[in-house]
C-alpha positions in Angstrom: 0.0 0.0 0.0 1.8 3.1 -1.2 1.1 6.6 0.2 1.6 8.1 -3.1 -0.4 11.4 -2.7 0.8 13.2 0.3 -0.6 16.5 -1.0 -4.1 15.2 -0.2 -3.0 14.8 3.4 -1.4 18.2 3.7 -4.5 19.7 2.1 -6.7 18.5 4.8 -6.3 21.8 6.7 -6.8 24.2 3.8 -10.6 23.7 3.3 -11.3 23.1 6.9 -9.8 26.5 7.9 -12.4 28.2 5.7 -15.3 26.1 7.0 -15.6 26.1 10.7 -18.5 23.6 10.7 -16.3 20.9 9.2 -13.0 22.0 10.8 -10.5 19.4 11.9 -8.0 20.3 14.5 -4.2 20.1 13.9 -4.0 17.3 16.4 -6.7 15.3 14.5 -4.9 15.9 11.2 -1.6 14.7 12.6 -3.2 11.6 14.1 -4.7 10.7 10.7 -1.4 11.3 9.0 0.5 9.1 11.5 -2.2 6.3 11.1 -1.8 6.4 7.4 2.0 6.4 7.6 2.0 3.4 10.0 -0.5 1.6 7.7 1.8 2.3 4.8 4.8 0.9 6.7 3.0 -2.2 7.8 1.8 -2.9 4.3 4.7 -1.8 2.1 6.1 -4.1 -0.6 9.1 -6.0 0.9 10.7 -5.9 -2.6 10.2 -2.2 -2.8 10.3 -0.8 0.7 9.7 2.9 1.6 12.9 4.8 1.2 14.2 7.1 4.0 14.0 10.1 1.7 10.3 9.4 1.1 9.6 9.0 4.7 11.5 12.2 5.6 9.7 14.1 2.8 6.2 13.1 4.1 7.1 14.0 7.7 8.5 17.4 6.5 5.3 18.1 4.5 3.1 17.5 7.6 5.4 19.6 9.7 5.3 22.4 7.2 1.5 22.5 7.0 1.2 22.5 10.8 3.8 25.3 11.0 2.0 27.4 8.5 -1.3 27.1 10.3 0.3 28.1 13.6 2.0 31.1 11.9 -1.3 32.2 10.3 -3.0 32.0 13.7 -0.3 34.0 15.3 -0.4 36.7 12.5 -4.2 36.8 12.8 -3.9 37.5 16.5 -1.3 40.2 15.9 -3.5 41.9 13.3 -6.5 41.9 15.7 -4.3 43.3 18.5 -2.9 46.0 16.2 -6.4 47.0 15.1 -7.5 47.4 18.7 -4.5 49.5 19.6 -5.1 51.7 16.5 -8.7 52.2 17.6 -7.6 53.3 21.1 -5.0 55.7 19.7 -7.5 57.2 17.3 -10.0 58.0 20.1 -7.5 60.7 21.2 -8.4 62.6 18.0 -12.0 63.1 19.2 -12.6 66.9 19.6 -9.7 67.8 17.3 -10.0 69.5 14.0 -8.5 67.5 11.1 -7.6 68.5 7.6 -8.9 66.0 5.1 -10.3 65.9 1.5 -13.4 68.1 1.2 -14.7 71.2 -0.6 -17.4 72.6 1.7 -17.0 75.8 3.7 -19.6 76.7 6.2 -20.1 80.3 7.3 -21.9 81.6 10.4 -23.6 84.8 11.2 -20.9 87.1 12.7 -21.5 88.5 16.2 -22.6 92.1 16.4 -19.8 94.5 15.8 -17.4 91.8 14.8 -16.1 90.8 11.3 -17.1 87.4 9.9 -14.9 84.4 11.0 -12.1 83.6 8.6 -12.5 80.3 6.8 -9.3 78.2 6.7 -8.8 75.5 4.1 -6.0 74.1 2.0 -5.0 72.9 -1.5 -2.8 69.9 -2.0 -0.7 69.7 -5.2 1.4 66.8 -6.6 3.8 69.4 -8.1 4.5 73.1 -8.3 1.8 75.3 -9.9 2.6 78.8 -11.2 -1.0 79.8 -11.3 -3.7 78.8 -8.8 -7.2 80.2 -8.9 -9.9 79.4 -6.3 -13.6 80.0 -6.9 -16.1 79.9 -4.1 -19.7 79.2 -5.3 -23.0 79.2 -3.5 -25.8 76.6 -3.4 -27.0 77.6 -6.8 -23.6 77.2 -8.4 -23.0 80.9 -8.8 -19.4 82.1 -8.3 -19.4 84.7 -5.5 -15.7 85.0 -4.9 -12.6 84.4 -7.0 -9.3 84.2 -5.2 -6.1 84.5 -7.2 -3.7 82.4 -5.0 -0.7 82.9 -7.3 2.0 80.2 -7.2 1.9 77.2 -4.9 4.4 74.6 -4.1 4.1 70.8 -4.1 2.3 69.5 -1.0 -0.3 71.1 1.3 -0.8 74.9 0.9 -2.9 76.9 3.4 -5.6 79.3 2.1 -8.0 81.6 3.9 -11.3 83.3 2.9 -12.6 86.3 4.8 -16.3 85.3 4.2 -16.9 88.1 1.7 -17.9 88.1 -2.0 -16.0 89.9 -4.8 -17.7 93.2 -3.8 -16.5 93.0 -0.2 -20.0 92.2 1.1 -20.3 89.6 3.9 -22.0 86.5 2.5 -25.1 85.0 4.1 -24.5 82.2 6.6 -24.6 78.8 5.0 -22.6 76.2 3.1 -20.4 77.1 0.2 -18.2 75.0 -2.1 -14.9 75.9 -3.7 -13.1 74.7 -6.8 -9.4 74.9 -7.6 -7.8 75.4 -11.1 -4.1 75.0 -11.0 -1.6 75.1 -13.9 2.1 75.3 -14.5 3.3 76.7 -17.8 -0.1 76.0 -19.4 -0.2 72.4 -18.2 -3.0 71.6 -15.7 -2.0 70.4 -12.3 -4.4 68.2 -10.4 -5.3 69.7 -7.1 -7.0 68.1 -4.0 -9.3 70.3 -2.0 -8.9 70.0 1.8 -11.1 71.4 4.6 -11.1 71.3 8.4 -13.7 69.5 10.4 -14.0 68.3 14.0 -13.7 64.6 14.8 -17.0 63.6 16.5 -16.5 59.8 16.8 -14.1 56.9 16.0 -15.2 53.5 15.0 -13.7 50.2 13.8 -14.9 49.1 10.4 -14.2 46.3 8.0 -11.6 48.5 6.3 -10.0 49.6 9.5 -10.4 52.6 11.8 -12.6 55.4 10.5 -13.2 58.9 11.8 -16.7 60.3 11.9 -16.6 64.1 11.3 -18.9 66.8 12.6 -19.5 67.6 8.9 -21.1 64.2 8.4 -18.3 62.7 6.4 -16.4 59.5 7.3 -12.7 59.3 6.6 -9.9 56.9 7.2 -6.8 57.7 9.2 -4.8 57.8 5.9 -7.0 60.7 4.8 -5.9 63.0 7.6 -3.3 65.6 6.4 -3.2 67.6 9.6 -4.9 67.8 13.0 -5.0 70.6 15.5 
């Protein structure tokens, strides 16, 4: 009786790891392997006995499969622990303002006798841009303010808006959007709009830790450019 297909034995654990209802423990797999090996030794052909190299190879395969399963279990535990630690660290961001992709600016009614609050936002560029123009539009899509930002460098560039239109009149409280047109020597430069929003909550999702912003948006930790 030849144990010619050891791959079928080493493959016992692959499907069972994916199906918990039919899972077989490592110990059970090893016991089955040993029983098959002993049966093979007891029933081998005297004229063609099992060679030492074959026996060593089969034992090595079983040991490799068992080792890989233990390694996978260890890595899985480390990933879960890392996710939990990341979630705990991210909770320290609650209450902070973070700079992340977005194009909405919200103005409020200024207090009596005081100027409107300055809106801070930013533009991220993959390269230098010689000419950058920012347009702020209202809910109807009408451009109310055009800002000639001039040249900007690669990376995150801070921008401010005084809450006034092109005529110098304070705009009505509400939500406004802004667009960015950047170019360098006549070649368009792709710009990413960035806005500030307060972190309201942190949660663990399938894709990792996400931050729930006061603006209603959800972002990943990788989307945060700056926090203050």
